[in-house]
N, C-alpha and C positions, 0 to 999 in steps of 0.2 A: 678715412683713408685719404692719404695725401700723396701727391706725385711731384717729382722734381726731375730736372735734367742737370747732370753734374759733369764738370770737366775733370777727367782723371789725370793722374800723374804721368801716364804713358801717352799723353797728347790725344786722347780720344774722348768722345762724349758718350754718356750712358744714361738710360732712363731708370729711375728708381721709384719705389713706392714704400710707404710706411702704413701698415695696416691699422695700427692703433697708436695713440699718443704715448710716447715713451719707448716704443719698440724700435729696434734698429731698422735702418733703411735697407731694403732688399733690391738687388739689381734684377730687373725683369726684362731688359732688352739686351741685345748684343751691342758690342762697341760700334760706334758710328764716327765717321770722320768730321761731320758738321753738327752744329747744335740743331739745325733744322731737321736733319736726318734722325737724330735722337728723339726729338719731339714727335716726329711722324711715327716712329717705331713705338713710342709710348702710347700714342693715341690708338694705334692699331692693336696693341696689346690690350688696352682698356676696352675697346669695342668687342674684342674676341672673348676676354675672360671675365670682365665685370658686367657688362651690359647683358650679354647672353648667358651669364651664369657659369660659363666654362663647362657646362655639362650638355652633351648632345641630347636632343629631344628623344625620348624613348618612343618607339613606334611598335604598334601591335603587328605581328606577322600577318594576320589575316587581312588587316587593312592594306598592308603593302601588297599582298598577293592580289587582292581585289582590284587595287589601282592598276597593277600591271595587266591583269586580264581585261579590265574594261578598256584600257588603252589599246591593247591588241585587237579587241573586237571592233573598236572604232576605226582603227587603221585598216582592218580587213574590209569593213563595210565601205570605207572611202575608196579603197582599191577596187572593190567589186563594181561600185558605181562608175568609176573612171573607165574600167574595161568595158562595161555595158554601154556607156555613152560613146566610147571609141568605136565599138562594133556597129552601133546604129548610124553614126555619122559617116563612116567609111565603108 
């Protein structure tokens, strides 16, 4: 996989990638006014789609529900302790 920043004929910079040798270059970023902006957009695209795999992590619904419930229980306990301490001190 190769990456490049190219100046277009409409006076804009664009980030492109080539997935395999011999394949055409594919535009992966929007048009940018500066070369720095195009490089930044290309790095951002790379971090989002290549490093992370471009696929969101699948989560089990029971794990998600358990995390939410445990967080609510923790917050309720903290609130109860705060009210109890407030009543004792005042």
